[in-house]
NUKOL-261741 format. One line per field, with one value per atom (N, C-alpha, C): atom name; residue number from 1; residue in three letters; x, y, z. Coordinates in pm, 1 decimal, m for minus. Example, Ala and Ser with C-alpha at 12.3 -4.5 7.8 and 13.67 -1.06 7.14 Angstrom:
atom N	CA	C	N	CA	C
n 1	1	1	2	2	2
res ALA	ALA	ALA	SER	SER	SER
X 1319.0	1230.0	1320.0	1285.0	1367.0	1290.0
Y m569.0	m450.0	m330.0	m225.0	m106.0	3.0
Z 780.0	780.0	780.0	708.0	714.0	787.0
//
This chain:
atom N	CA	C	N	CA	C	N	CA	C	N	CA	C	N	CA	C	N	CA	C	N	CA	C	N	CA	C	N	CA	C	N	CA	C	N	CA	C	N	CA	C	N	CA	C	N	CA	C	N	CA	C	N	CA	C	N	CA	C	N	CA	C	N	CA	C	N	CA	C	N	CA	C	N	CA	C	N	CA	C	N	CA	C	N	CA	C	N	CA	C	N	CA	C	N	CA	C	N	CA	C	N	CA	C	N	CA	C	N	CA	C	N	CA	C	N	CA	C	N	CA	C	N	CA	C	N	CA	C	N	CA	C	N	CA	C	N	CA	C	N	CA	C	N	CA	C	N	CA	C	N	CA	C	N	CA	C	N	CA	C	N	CA	C	N	CA	C	N	CA	C	N	CA	C	N	CA	C	N	CA	C	N	CA	C	N	CA	C	N	CA	C	N	CA	C	N	CA	C	N	CA	C	N	CA	C	N	CA	C	N	CA	C	N	CA	C	N	CA	C	N	CA	C	N	CA	C	N	CA	C	N	CA	C	N	CA	C	N	CA	C	N	CA	C	N	CA	C	N	CA	C	N	CA	C	N	CA	C	N	CA	C	N	CA	C	N	CA	C	N	CA	C	N	CA	C	N	CA	C	N	CA	C	N	CA	C	N	CA	C	N	CA	C	N	CA	C	N	CA	C	N	CA	C	N	CA	C	N	CA	C	N	CA	C	N	CA	C	N	CA	C	N	CA	C	N	CA	C	N	CA	C	N	CA	C	N	CA	C	N	CA	C	N	CA	C	N	CA	C	N	CA	C	N	CA	C	N	CA	C	N	CA	C	N	CA	C	N	CA	C	N	CA	C	N	CA	C	N	CA	C	N	CA	C	N	CA	C	N	CA	C	N	CA	C	N	CA	C	N	CA	C	N	CA	C	N	CA	C	N	CA	C	N	CA	C	N	CA	C	N	CA	C	N	CA	C	N	CA	C	N	CA	C	N	CA	C	N	CA	C	N	CA	C	N	CA	C	N	CA	C	N	CA	C	N	CA	C	N	CA	C	N	CA	C	N	CA	C	N	CA	C	N	CA	C	N	CA	C	N	CA	C	N	CA	C	N	CA	C	N	CA	C	N	CA	C	N	CA	C	N	CA	C	N	CA	C	N	CA	C	N	CA	C	N	CA	C	N	CA	C	N	CA	C	N	CA	C	N	CA	C	N	CA	C	N	CA	C	N	CA	C	N	CA	C	N	CA	C	N	CA	C	N	CA	C	N	CA	C	N	CA	C	N	CA	C	N	CA	C	N	CA	C	N	CA	C	N	CA	C	N	CA	C	N	CA	C	N	CA	C	N	CA	C	N	CA	C	N	CA	C	N	CA	C
n 1	1	1	2	2	2	3	3	3	4	4	4	5	5	5	6	6	6	7	7	7	8	8	8	9	9	9	10	10	10	11	11	11	12	12	12	13	13	13	14	14	14	15	15	15	16	16	16	17	17	17	18	18	18	19	19	19	20	20	20	21	21	21	22	22	22	23	23	23	24	24	24	25	25	25	26	26	26	27	27	27	28	28	28	29	29	29	30	30	30	31	31	31	32	32	32	33	33	33	34	34	34	35	35	35	36	36	36	37	37	37	38	38	38	39	39	39	40	40	40	41	41	41	42	42	42	43	43	43	44	44	44	45	45	45	46	46	46	47	47	47	48	48	48	49	49	49	50	50	50	51	51	51	52	52	52	53	53	53	54	54	54	55	55	55	56	56	56	57	57	57	58	58	58	59	59	59	60	60	60	61	61	61	62	62	62	63	63	63	64	64	64	65	65	65	66	66	66	67	67	67	68	68	68	69	69	69	70	70	70	71	71	71	72	72	72	73	73	73	74	74	74	75	75	75	76	76	76	77	77	77	78	78	78	79	79	79	80	80	80	81	81	81	82	82	82	83	83	83	84	84	84	85	85	85	86	86	86	87	87	87	88	88	88	89	89	89	90	90	90	91	91	91	92	92	92	93	93	93	94	94	94	95	95	95	96	96	96	97	97	97	98	98	98	99	99	99	100	100	100	101	101	101	102	102	102	103	103	103	104	104	104	105	105	105	106	106	106	107	107	107	108	108	108	109	109	109	110	110	110	111	111	111	112	112	112	113	113	113	114	114	114	115	115	115	116	116	116	117	117	117	118	118	118	119	119	119	120	120	120	121	121	121	122	122	122	123	123	123	124	124	124	125	125	125	126	126	126	127	127	127	128	128	128	129	129	129	130	130	130	131	131	131	132	132	132	133	133	133	134	134	134	135	135	135	136	136	136	137	137	137	138	138	138	139	139	139	140	140	140	141	141	141	142	142	142	143	143	143	144	144	144	145	145	145	146	146	146	147	147	147	148	148	148	149	149	149	150	150	150	151	151	151	152	152	152	153	153	153	154	154	154	155	155	155	156	156	156	157	157	157	158	158	158	159	159	159	160	160	160	161	161	161	162	162	162	163	163	163	164	164	164	165	165	165	166	166	166	167	167	167	168	168	168	169	169	169	170	170	170	171	171	171	172	172	172	173	173	173
res UNK	UNK	UNK	UNK	UNK	UNK	UNK	UNK	UNK	UNK	UNK	UNK	UNK	UNK	UNK	UNK	UNK	UNK	UNK	UNK	UNK	UNK	UNK	UNK	UNK	UNK	UNK	UNK	UNK	UNK	UNK	UNK	UNK	UNK	UNK	UNK	UNK	UNK	UNK	UNK	UNK	UNK	UNK	UNK	UNK	UNK	UNK	UNK	UNK	UNK	UNK	UNK	UNK	UNK	UNK	UNK	UNK	UNK	UNK	UNK	UNK	UNK	UNK	UNK	UNK	UNK	UNK	UNK	UNK	UNK	UNK	UNK	UNK	UNK	UNK	UNK	UNK	UNK	UNK	UNK	UNK	UNK	UNK	UNK	UNK	UNK	UNK	UNK	UNK	UNK	UNK	UNK	UNK	UNK	UNK	UNK	UNK	UNK	UNK	UNK	UNK	UNK	UNK	UNK	UNK	UNK	UNK	UNK	UNK	UNK	UNK	UNK	UNK	UNK	UNK	UNK	UNK	UNK	UNK	UNK	UNK	UNK	UNK	UNK	UNK	UNK	UNK	UNK	UNK	UNK	UNK	UNK	UNK	UNK	UNK	UNK	UNK	UNK	UNK	UNK	UNK	UNK	UNK	UNK	UNK	UNK	UNK	UNK	UNK	UNK	UNK	UNK	UNK	UNK	UNK	UNK	UNK	UNK	UNK	UNK	UNK	UNK	UNK	UNK	UNK	UNK	UNK	UNK	UNK	UNK	UNK	UNK	UNK	UNK	UNK	UNK	UNK	UNK	UNK	UNK	UNK	UNK	UNK	UNK	UNK	UNK	UNK	UNK	UNK	UNK	UNK	UNK	UNK	UNK	UNK	UNK	UNK	UNK	UNK	UNK	UNK	UNK	UNK	UNK	UNK	UNK	UNK	UNK	UNK	UNK	UNK	UNK	UNK	UNK	UNK	UNK	UNK	UNK	UNK	UNK	UNK	UNK	UNK	UNK	UNK	UNK	UNK	UNK	UNK	UNK	UNK	UNK	UNK	UNK	UNK	UNK	UNK	UNK	UNK	UNK	UNK	UNK	UNK	UNK	UNK	UNK	UNK	UNK	UNK	UNK	UNK	UNK	UNK	UNK	UNK	UNK	UNK	UNK	UNK	UNK	UNK	UNK	UNK	UNK	UNK	UNK	UNK	UNK	UNK	UNK	UNK	UNK	UNK	UNK	UNK	UNK	UNK	UNK	UNK	UNK	UNK	UNK	UNK	UNK	UNK	UNK	UNK	UNK	UNK	UNK	UNK	UNK	UNK	UNK	UNK	UNK	UNK	UNK	UNK	UNK	UNK	UNK	UNK	UNK	UNK	UNK	UNK	UNK	UNK	UNK	UNK	UNK	UNK	UNK	UNK	UNK	UNK	UNK	UNK	UNK	UNK	UNK	UNK	UNK	UNK	UNK	UNK	UNK	UNK	UNK	UNK	UNK	UNK	UNK	UNK	UNK	UNK	UNK	UNK	UNK	UNK	UNK	UNK	UNK	UNK	UNK	UNK	UNK	UNK	UNK	UNK	UNK	UNK	UNK	UNK	UNK	UNK	UNK	UNK	UNK	UNK	UNK	UNK	UNK	UNK	UNK	UNK	UNK	UNK	UNK	UNK	UNK	UNK	UNK	UNK	UNK	UNK	UNK	UNK	UNK	UNK	UNK	UNK	UNK	UNK	UNK	UNK	UNK	UNK	UNK	UNK	UNK	UNK	UNK	UNK	UNK	UNK	UNK	UNK	UNK	UNK	UNK	UNK	UNK	UNK	UNK	UNK	UNK	UNK	UNK	UNK	UNK	UNK	UNK	UNK	UNK	UNK	UNK	UNK	UNK	UNK	UNK	UNK	UNK	UNK	UNK	UNK	UNK	UNK	UNK	UNK	UNK	UNK	UNK	UNK	UNK	UNK	UNK	UNK	UNK	UNK	UNK	UNK	UNK	UNK	UNK	UNK	UNK	UNK	UNK	UNK	UNK	UNK	UNK	UNK	UNK	UNK	UNK	UNK	UNK	UNK	UNK	UNK	UNK	UNK	UNK	UNK	UNK	UNK	UNK	UNK	UNK	UNK	UNK	UNK	UNK	UNK	UNK	UNK	UNK	UNK	UNK	UNK	UNK	UNK	UNK	UNK	UNK	UNK	UNK	UNK	UNK	UNK	UNK	UNK	UNK	UNK	UNK	UNK	UNK	UNK	UNK	UNK	UNK	UNK	UNK	UNK	UNK	UNK	UNK	UNK	UNK	UNK	UNK	UNK	UNK	UNK	UNK	UNK
X 17.4	m25.3	100.5	46.2	107.6	89.3	117.6	57.0	149.6	53.6	56.3	82.8	132.0	165.4	30.1	m28.1	m179.0	m210.2	m200.4	m270.0	m121.8	m72.9	75.6	27.2	m21.1	m43.9	m149.5	m296.8	m407.5	m326.0	m248.1	m183.4	m125.5	m88.2	m11.3	m98.8	m196.1	m311.1	m387.2	m421.3	m485.5	m383.8	m242.6	m156.9	m165.6	m162.6	m166.9	m266.3	m408.8	m552.1	m485.1	m439.6	m446.9	m306.1	m210.6	m126.1	m143.2	m253.0	m337.3	m428.6	m469.6	m569.0	m472.4	m344.0	m265.6	m248.1	m237.3	m186.0	m226.5	m406.7	m505.0	m524.3	m524.9	m577.8	m426.6	m356.5	m217.0	m231.6	m338.4	m351.6	m391.8	m523.6	m615.7	m622.2	m516.0	m470.1	m431.9	m402.9	m333.2	m421.3	m353.0	m502.7	m439.9	m528.8	m494.4	m359.9	m318.9	m171.1	m37.7	m88.5	38.5	28.9	m88.2	m85.8	m109.5	m112.6	m110.9	24.5	37.1	109.9	99.0	25.8	37.9	231.8	279.9	389.4	502.9	499.9	616.1	470.8	372.0	305.9	392.2	326.9	378.6	587.6	671.7	761.7	759.8	719.6	743.7	648.1	554.1	458.7	428.1	561.0	589.8	486.7	522.2	479.0	354.8	232.2	152.3	104.5	176.3	126.7	35.7	m58.1	m227.9	m277.6	m222.0	m409.5	m449.2	m395.0	m517.9	m619.4	m583.1	m696.1	m754.4	m711.7	m773.3	m886.2	m877.6	m994.0	m1052.0	m1082.9	m1250.8	m1365.0	m1235.1	m1298.5	m1341.3	m1449.0	m1462.7	m1579.3	m1544.8	m1570.9	m1688.2	m1751.9	m1840.2	m1827.4	m1776.4	m1780.9	m1815.9	m1856.3	m1930.8	m1997.6	m2038.7	m2109.8	m1977.6	m1882.8	m1776.7	m1737.3	m1687.2	m1652.7	m1524.8	m1479.0	m1267.9	m1277.5	m1238.9	m1180.8	m1030.3	m944.3	m827.7	m782.5	m888.1	m898.8	m869.8	m875.8	m921.0	m828.6	m787.1	m679.1	m614.0	m510.8	m410.6	m389.5	m276.8	m248.3	m341.8	m448.0	m599.9	m652.5	m645.4	m706.2	m675.1	m488.7	m430.1	m470.2	m363.7	m360.8	m549.5	m644.5	m757.7	m803.5	m731.3	m746.0	m679.9	m545.8	m412.8	m500.6	m590.6	m600.2	m757.1	m816.9	m905.2	m921.4	m834.0	m737.6	m615.1	m652.7	m569.5	m654.0	m752.6	m913.0	m979.6	m916.4	m1014.7	m874.3	m778.5	m615.3	m620.5	m607.2	m582.5	m706.8	m851.4	m967.4	m991.8	m893.5	m907.4	m799.2	m686.4	m597.9	m667.4	m717.8	m775.4	m892.5	m966.1	m1005.9	m961.3	m887.1	m806.8	m724.8	m713.4	m597.9	m745.3	m857.1	m992.3	m1026.6	m1040.2	m1123.1	m978.5	m863.1	m811.6	m731.8	m788.4	m748.8	m875.9	m976.2	m1041.8	m1157.4	m1159.9	m1258.5	m1246.2	m1136.6	m1145.8	m1125.5	m1104.9	m1128.4	m1301.7	m1386.4	m1528.1	m1606.2	m1493.9	m1530.8	m1697.2	m1699.6	m1817.9	m1764.0	m1772.9	m1718.0	m1757.5	m1983.7	m2043.0	m2076.7	m2030.6	m2031.4	m1881.1	m1797.4	m1681.4	m1703.2	m1717.0	m1755.3	m1810.0	m1911.9	m2014.7	m1971.8	m1873.6	m1825.7	m1696.8	m1600.9	m1489.4	m1539.8	m1653.3	m1723.8	m1820.1	m1896.3	m1912.7	m1779.8	m1735.1	m1573.0	m1491.9	m1476.3	m1439.0	m1479.6	m1626.8	m1706.7	m1739.6	m1747.8	m1702.2	m1603.3	m1502.8	m1365.3	m1386.6	m1390.8	m1378.4	m1507.6	m1612.4	m1720.2	m1638.4	m1551.8	m1502.1	m1442.6	m1316.6	m1186.9	m1259.7	m1332.2	m1436.1	m1459.8	m1517.0	m1521.7	m1431.2	m1309.6	m1154.5	m1106.2	m1148.7	m1110.9	m1196.6	m1328.3	m1427.0	m1313.5	m1256.3	m1186.0	m1032.2	m998.9	m897.4	m923.5	m821.1	m901.7	m842.7	m921.3	m915.3	m896.4	m1011.8	m1047.2	m1196.4	m1224.8	m1386.0	m1458.4	m1522.2	m1580.2	m1637.7	m1640.6	m1749.8	m1744.0	m1959.0	m2022.6	m1982.6	m1919.7	m1912.3	m1751.8	m1714.3	m1556.1	m1602.9	m1718.9	m1670.9	m1769.9	m1857.3	m1876.1	m1741.6	m1733.0	m1574.6	m1433.8	m1486.7	m1342.9	m1415.4	m1591.4	m1677.7	m1620.8	m1656.5	m1611.3	m1472.4	m1393.9	m1288.1	m1270.1	m1306.2	m1306.4	m1414.9	m1503.2	m1549.5	m1513.1	m1476.9	m1374.6	m1298.5	m1270.3	m1109.5	m1164.4	m1284.2	m1379.6	m1422.8	m1499.8	m1542.8	m1402.7	m1266.2	m1150.4	m1127.2	m1082.6	m1050.8	m1143.8	m1279.3	m1367.7	m1371.7	m1372.6	m1416.3	m1267.7	m1152.4	m1052.8	m1046.4	m1018.7	m1031.4	m1158.1	m1235.3	m1399.0	m1286.7	m1205.4	m1144.5	m1032.9	m1053.8	m922.9	m980.3	m1028.1	m1102.6	m1155.8	m1246.7	m1299.6	m1172.5	m1085.3	m1022.7	m882.7	m902.0	m845.3	m940.1	m1062.1	m1180.7	m1235.7	m1160.3	m1184.8	m1055.0	m930.3	m803.2	m811.0	m868.7	m887.4	m1012.5	m1101.0	m1172.3	m1110.4	m1000.2	m946.6	m869.0
Y m131.7	37.3	101.7	188.8	363.5	427.1	516.0	608.2	754.9	811.9	939.5	1030.2	1168.8	1301.1	1316.1	1370.6	1414.6	1260.3	1190.4	1106.8	1081.3	1104.8	1055.9	1226.8	1342.4	1445.2	1426.5	1313.9	1365.2	1268.0	1124.3	1024.7	1165.2	1265.3	1325.9	1337.0	1450.8	1473.4	1392.8	1309.8	1173.9	1105.4	1182.1	1107.4	1274.9	1373.4	1445.3	1515.6	1419.6	1432.7	1276.6	1200.3	1116.2	1177.8	1227.1	1219.0	1349.4	1401.7	1506.0	1400.9	1364.0	1210.2	1184.8	1144.4	1057.3	1145.2	1351.6	1408.5	1411.3	1422.2	1489.0	1349.8	1248.7	1128.6	1147.2	1140.9	1167.4	1249.7	1372.4	1498.5	1498.7	1383.4	1383.4	1256.5	1222.3	1112.1	1185.9	1340.6	1344.3	1425.6	1371.7	1496.3	1677.1	1689.8	1844.6	1881.6	1830.3	1901.2	1842.8	1781.1	1776.8	1861.8	1875.9	1983.1	2153.1	2120.4	2351.2	2365.6	2525.0	2606.4	2710.1	2680.7	2867.2	2885.7	2765.4	2881.9	2912.8	2834.7	2842.5	3005.0	3016.1	3167.2	3342.5	3259.4	3324.2	3388.8	3257.7	3322.4	3373.1	3332.5	3440.8	3554.9	3515.4	3689.2	3736.8	3726.6	3841.0	3958.6	4066.5	4185.0	4162.5	4065.7	4077.2	4187.9	4132.3	4172.2	4189.8	4313.1	4317.6	4253.1	4304.1	4279.8	4421.8	4485.1	4608.0	4567.9	4560.0	4486.1	4351.7	4249.2	4148.0	4191.4	4273.2	4321.2	4321.7	4393.4	4383.6	4241.5	4190.2	4113.4	3941.5	3974.7	3894.9	3765.2	3669.5	3502.6	3425.0	3438.5	3296.4	3152.1	3046.4	2938.5	2840.3	2813.8	2671.8	2686.1	2814.7	2879.3	2870.3	2919.6	2982.1	3127.2	3198.9	3358.2	3331.4	3346.0	3365.5	3562.0	3562.0	3743.7	3786.1	3865.9	3878.0	3973.0	4029.5	4129.9	4039.4	3963.7	3832.8	3813.4	3695.8	3615.2	3593.2	3714.8	3684.0	3546.5	3513.4	3383.1	3253.4	3267.2	3144.1	3203.5	3317.6	3383.4	3365.1	3367.2	3354.6	3252.8	3151.2	2995.2	2941.0	2985.1	2934.8	3001.8	3080.0	3122.1	3012.1	3006.1	2913.7	2774.1	2688.4	2588.3	2601.3	2727.3	2645.0	2748.1	2791.2	2831.1	2715.4	2612.8	2469.5	2443.8	2346.8	2248.2	2367.3	2468.1	2512.0	2485.4	2487.0	2460.6	2341.9	2281.1	2130.2	2032.2	2053.5	2101.1	2148.4	2169.5	2297.8	2167.3	2153.8	2046.5	1952.2	1869.8	1751.1	1787.0	1887.8	1879.6	1937.3	2024.1	1993.0	1904.4	1835.6	1724.1	1621.2	1575.1	1498.5	1495.8	1707.7	1790.5	1705.7	1719.3	1778.0	1612.8	1532.0	1391.2	1303.5	1334.3	1253.4	1388.1	1482.1	1513.3	1474.0	1472.5	1391.1	1259.2	1196.0	1022.1	1014.0	1129.1	1109.8	1163.0	1153.5	1239.2	1365.5	1363.7	1496.7	1557.2	1803.7	1808.7	1847.1	1839.3	1887.0	1699.6	1586.9	1480.8	1493.9	1550.8	1448.7	1599.3	1666.0	1811.7	1750.4	1670.3	1637.0	1503.0	1436.2	1281.1	1341.4	1450.6	1490.5	1622.5	1665.1	1686.2	1627.3	1494.1	1423.4	1328.2	1316.9	1247.6	1329.7	1477.6	1537.1	1591.8	1542.6	1592.8	1499.9	1331.0	1246.0	1208.6	1259.9	1177.8	1306.9	1445.2	1499.0	1479.7	1416.2	1370.2	1251.2	1172.1	1059.4	1097.2	1187.5	1264.3	1311.8	1355.9	1395.6	1303.0	1227.7	1091.4	1021.7	1054.6	983.1	1061.6	1198.1	1298.3	1248.5	1211.7	1208.6	1104.7	952.7	872.9	842.5	1000.9	1073.7	1159.2	1100.7	1166.6	1313.1	1416.3	1545.2	1614.7	1543.7	1652.7	1636.6	1716.3	1823.6	1782.7	1667.6	1659.8	1747.4	1846.2	1940.7	1939.5	1939.2	2020.9	2046.6	2204.5	2352.4	2306.5	2230.1	2180.1	2105.5	2018.6	1972.0	2022.6	2184.3	2259.7	2317.1	2391.7	2470.3	2368.3	2218.3	2143.5	2105.0	2103.0	2122.1	2241.3	2351.6	2472.8	2489.5	2406.8	2405.5	2384.1	2231.1	2157.7	2173.2	2266.0	2341.4	2444.8	2558.0	2668.3	2575.1	2463.8	2481.5	2390.3	2378.2	2265.0	2411.4	2510.7	2612.3	2695.2	2697.9	2769.3	2700.9	2635.3	2545.1	2524.8	2514.1	2554.9	2669.3	2792.3	2874.1	2973.6	2925.1	2956.9	2845.2	2716.8	2596.2	2723.5	2759.0	2796.8	2989.2	3010.0	3104.3	3131.9	3008.3	2993.5	2946.0	2898.5	2810.7	2941.2	2999.0	3146.0	3184.8	3202.5	3285.7	3196.6	3120.2	2989.7	3017.7	2990.5	3081.9	3192.3	3279.8	3441.9	3474.7	3416.5	3399.5	3324.2	3222.0	3110.8	3229.9	3263.2	3313.2	3457.4	3524.1	3661.5	3560.8
Z 17.5	m2.5	24.9	m87.5	m111.9	m81.5	74.9	125.0	57.2	14.1	m67.2	45.9	m28.4	83.8	199.9	104.8	190.7	296.3	298.8	332.0	477.7	483.1	553.0	633.2	558.9	682.1	745.2	671.8	804.2	859.2	792.2	938.8	1069.7	1022.4	1158.7	1207.9	1151.7	1269.9	1328.6	1297.1	1353.1	1514.3	1435.3	1601.2	1696.2	1677.9	1721.5	1781.5	1708.9	1828.0	1938.9	1898.6	1999.5	2095.7	2018.4	2162.7	2291.6	2157.6	2307.9	2384.7	2320.3	2445.7	2549.4	2540.0	2626.9	2749.3	2661.4	2763.0	2873.3	2765.4	2877.9	2936.8	2920.3	3067.4	3166.4	3098.1	3194.2	3334.7	3230.1	3365.8	3450.2	3384.5	3461.5	3540.0	3574.6	3647.4	3822.5	3781.5	3868.5	3995.9	4120.1	4159.8	4133.5	4237.1	4239.9	4341.2	4361.1	4431.7	4365.9	4285.6	4221.6	4083.1	4036.7	3969.0	3980.8	4091.7	4174.8	4127.9	4069.6	4053.6	4101.1	4235.5	4296.2	4360.6	4383.3	4473.5	4330.9	4237.8	4050.8	4052.1	4050.9	4047.3	4122.3	4216.6	4351.2	4318.8	4250.3	4264.1	4146.0	4047.1	3862.8	3872.2	3929.0	3911.8	4050.1	4132.1	4231.8	4283.6	4182.7	4183.8	4119.6	4078.6	4013.8	3899.9	3780.2	3661.0	3672.3	3626.4	3524.4	3645.1	3773.3	3858.0	3877.9	3850.6	3813.1	3697.5	3582.6	3530.5	3474.9	3542.3	3588.7	3679.5	3851.5	3897.6	3798.2	3693.9	3641.4	3589.1	3598.2	3570.2	3658.0	3705.3	3821.9	3711.6	3823.5	3701.3	3750.2	3695.7	3778.1	3671.5	3763.6	3684.0	3807.5	3757.8	3818.2	3955.5	3929.6	4087.7	4190.7	4143.8	4236.4	4177.3	4221.7	4217.6	4203.3	4145.0	4071.2	4087.8	4146.5	4127.9	4198.1	4117.0	4104.5	4207.7	4276.4	4335.4	4532.9	4511.1	4572.4	4654.0	4535.5	4578.2	4388.6	4345.6	4230.9	4193.1	4267.7	4223.0	4198.1	4264.2	4307.7	4099.9	4087.8	3975.5	3852.3	3813.7	3765.3	3707.4	3824.8	3775.6	3743.9	3729.9	3685.0	3549.2	3525.9	3422.9	3304.6	3370.5	3314.2	3286.3	3405.7	3374.8	3303.3	3290.0	3190.7	3053.1	3041.5	2909.1	2843.7	2911.2	2883.4	2852.6	2966.2	2861.5	2727.5	2743.0	2632.0	2468.4	2487.5	2359.6	2368.8	2477.9	2442.7	2324.2	2401.1	2294.6	2161.1	2127.8	2068.8	1967.7	1994.8	1923.2	1846.3	1991.3	1910.5	1871.5	1806.1	1740.7	1605.1	1608.8	1507.2	1458.2	1526.8	1433.9	1379.0	1461.9	1410.7	1299.3	1298.9	1184.2	1059.1	1024.7	958.5	934.6	1005.1	972.2	946.7	921.3	910.8	818.6	749.7	668.1	495.9	516.8	386.3	334.6	418.6	432.1	477.3	558.1	602.9	431.9	300.5	197.5	217.0	349.7	334.5	486.6	497.3	563.3	690.3	667.9	757.2	827.4	730.2	894.5	905.9	833.7	1002.1	1104.7	1044.7	1212.3	1282.3	1310.7	1337.4	1411.3	1389.2	1435.4	1488.5	1472.0	1563.6	1643.6	1628.0	1785.1	1852.5	1859.0	1872.3	1933.1	1888.8	1969.5	2072.9	2097.2	2157.0	2217.9	2231.5	2346.1	2396.5	2364.5	2446.4	2512.1	2468.9	2547.9	2676.4	2631.1	2748.5	2896.9	2817.4	2891.5	2949.6	2969.4	2983.6	3069.9	3045.7	3124.6	3213.8	3269.7	3403.9	3526.1	3382.2	3502.3	3484.9	3485.5	3463.3	3644.6	3605.3	3670.8	3847.4	3783.5	3960.3	4013.5	3883.5	4038.3	4083.9	4044.0	4088.6	4277.0	4363.2	4401.9	4478.5	4555.2	4534.9	4362.0	4304.4	4177.3	4209.3	4138.8	4127.5	3948.7	3891.3	3746.1	3757.8	3695.9	3594.4	3455.6	3458.1	3344.4	3293.5	3324.0	3260.6	3210.9	3279.3	3201.5	3074.0	3038.1	2923.4	2811.4	2866.4	2780.0	2741.3	2854.6	2755.1	2663.7	2721.2	2541.7	2486.3	2517.3	2333.1	2306.2	2330.8	2189.2	2176.7	2303.5	2221.2	2080.0	2100.6	2009.2	1838.9	1922.4	1783.4	1719.4	1792.1	1715.7	1630.6	1692.1	1567.5	1458.3	1416.4	1327.1	1200.5	1303.6	1219.7	1173.3	1303.1	1215.5	1089.5	1081.5	955.8	848.9	901.0	814.6	699.6	806.6	752.2	645.4	729.4	676.6	515.1	548.3	362.3	276.6	341.2	217.4	215.0	246.1	176.1	129.6	131.8	25.4	m63.3	m118.9	m211.8	m291.6	m210.2	m249.5	m365.9	m298.9	m338.4	m506.5	m435.3	m598.5	m702.3	m680.1	m757.9	m856.4	m741.5	m804.0	m889.2	m831.2	m902.6	m1093.4	m1067.1	m1197.3	m1258.6	m1244.3	m1327.4	m1402.2	m1294.0	m1400.4	m1534.5
//
């Protein structure tokens, strides 16, 4: 069987998605104490840069208020953790979609399948966290994760549509 360049790229994208799944599994196996970055943040952000700016954004997440004016380092760690949720599933969605859209031969079918695979994995990841001591599974995290995957799928679709329209316009000239 000969694997062409496009198939190699698709396999690479699927590898990226699988690697992200492994990283997420390992991460959700760790207790909160093992992942706690507070002491690191205290050392690196001693002067509390951006605190004045961040105090304008109080966030209610899963019924808990996060406020930089009350606890700057906890707030920054919260932002880092939630950004990691979004970005991890963005990368997973990107890998799945780029790896499967041509193979499934329909971008909408690929979009739906990739979205549900990523969302299902997010739900299983939260269940896995529930089995780990000192971790709290949150439905809100599943939603945040699914938004990350959906954003990747939409971004790729829009990007490819724009590029196809540019090619059509260029050929029409």
